[in-house]
C-alpha positions as CSV (number, residue, x, y, z in Angstrom):
1,M,-1.7,41.9,36.2
2,K,0.6,38.9,35.7
3,L,-0.9,35.4,35.6
4,T,0.9,32.5,37.3
5,E,1.6,29.3,35.5
6,S,-1.1,27.4,37.5
7,Q,-3.7,30.1,36.6
8,I,-2.8,29.8,32.9
9,R,-3.0,26.0,33.1
10,S,-6.4,26.2,34.8
11,L,-7.6,28.6,32.1
12,V,-6.4,26.2,29.4
13,R,-8.1,23.2,31.0
14,E,-11.4,25.0,31.4
15,S,-11.5,26.3,27.8
16,I,-12.2,23.7,25.1
17,L,-10.5,24.1,21.7
18,S,-13.1,23.6,19.0
19,E,-10.7,23.9,16.1
20,E,-10.3,20.7,14.0
21,L,-7.0,19.4,12.8
22,T,-6.3,19.9,9.1
23,K,-4.9,17.3,6.9
24,S,-1.5,19.0,6.9
25,D,-1.6,19.1,10.8
26,K,-2.3,15.4,10.9
27,S,0.5,14.6,8.5
28,E,2.9,16.8,10.5
29,I,1.9,15.0,13.7
30,E,2.5,11.6,12.0
31,R,5.9,12.8,10.8
32,I,6.9,14.0,14.3
33,V,5.7,10.8,15.9
34,K,7.6,8.6,13.4
35,R,10.7,10.6,14.0
36,H,10.5,10.2,17.8
37,L,9.7,6.5,17.5
38,K,12.7,5.9,15.3
39,A,14.8,7.6,17.9
40,M,13.2,5.6,20.8
41,I,13.1,2.2,19.1
42,P,16.5,0.6,18.6
43,S,17.4,-0.7,15.2
44,E,17.3,-4.4,16.4
45,V,13.6,-4.0,17.2
46,S,12.8,-2.3,14.0
47,S,14.6,-5.0,12.0
48,E,12.6,-7.7,13.9
49,L,9.4,-5.8,13.0
50,D,10.5,-5.7,9.4
51,K,11.1,-9.5,9.4
52,E,7.6,-10.0,11.0
53,V,6.0,-7.8,8.3
54,K,7.7,-9.7,5.5
55,K,6.7,-13.0,7.1
56,R,3.1,-11.9,7.3
57,N,3.1,-10.6,3.7
58,G,4.6,-13.9,2.6
59,S,1.7,-15.8,4.2
60,I,-0.8,-13.4,2.6
61,E,0.8,-13.9,-0.8
62,K,0.7,-17.7,-0.3
63,K,-3.1,-17.5,0.5
64,V,-3.7,-15.3,-2.6
65,D,-1.7,-17.7,-4.8
66,D,-3.6,-20.7,-3.4
67,T,-6.9,-19.0,-4.0
68,I,-6.0,-18.2,-7.6
69,T,-4.8,-21.7,-8.2
70,S,-8.0,-23.2,-6.8
71,R,-10.1,-20.8,-8.8
72,F,-8.3,-21.9,-12.0
73,K,-8.7,-25.6,-11.1
74,K,-12.4,-25.0,-10.7
75,A,-12.6,-23.2,-14.0
76,Q,-13.6,-26.3,-15.9
77,N,-17.1,-26.1,-14.4
78,D,-17.5,-22.3,-14.4
79,K,-18.5,-20.9,-17.8
80,D,-18.4,-17.3,-16.6
81,F,-14.8,-17.7,-15.5
82,D,-13.9,-19.2,-18.9
83,D,-15.5,-16.3,-20.7
84,A,-13.7,-13.7,-18.6
85,V,-10.3,-15.3,-19.2
86,I,-11.0,-15.5,-22.9
87,K,-12.0,-11.8,-23.0
88,V,-8.9,-10.7,-21.1
89,A,-6.6,-12.8,-23.3
90,K,-8.2,-11.4,-26.5
91,R,-7.8,-7.8,-25.2
92,V,-4.1,-8.5,-24.4
93,L,-3.5,-10.0,-27.8
94,K,-5.2,-7.1,-29.6
95,G,-3.2,-4.6,-27.6
96,L,0.1,-6.4,-28.3
97,H,-0.8,-6.6,-32.0
98,D,-1.7,-2.8,-32.2
99,M,1.5,-1.9,-30.2
100,H,3.6,-4.0,-32.5
101,Y,2.4,-2.4,-35.7
102,K,1.9,1.1,-34.4
103,R,4.9,1.4,-32.1
104,T,7.6,-0.9,-33.3
105,N,10.4,1.2,-31.8
106,L,8.8,0.9,-28.4
107,I,8.9,-2.8,-28.6
108,D,12.5,-2.8,-29.9
109,Q,13.6,-0.7,-26.9
110,M,11.6,-2.6,-24.3
111,P,14.0,-4.2,-21.7
112,I,13.4,-7.9,-21.1
113,P,14.8,-9.5,-17.9
114,K,16.7,-12.7,-18.5
115,N,15.9,-14.9,-15.6
């Protein structure tokens, strides 16, 4: 007995697949979708999207910088903040001191940007 296409489709519609997608299945689907989207979306649109993302990231970075700056300005009245900064500074200095005396060749070979 041979089933027609419509019979097969009705059988598929009636049956419910209970198998869950695995992580690799999901990543494969994402990869396929990205590939098809790249083919569908022209490069001009993708470049505009990139510009928008950079613009948005820039505004987020500005907000973070402003928050950090305001936090440092308010630090004069906040003893906990002062203590935290002092602890971090001491740990950094101790680490640099240890690295200098224990790993001198590491420091000598460290690249330093000249900006």
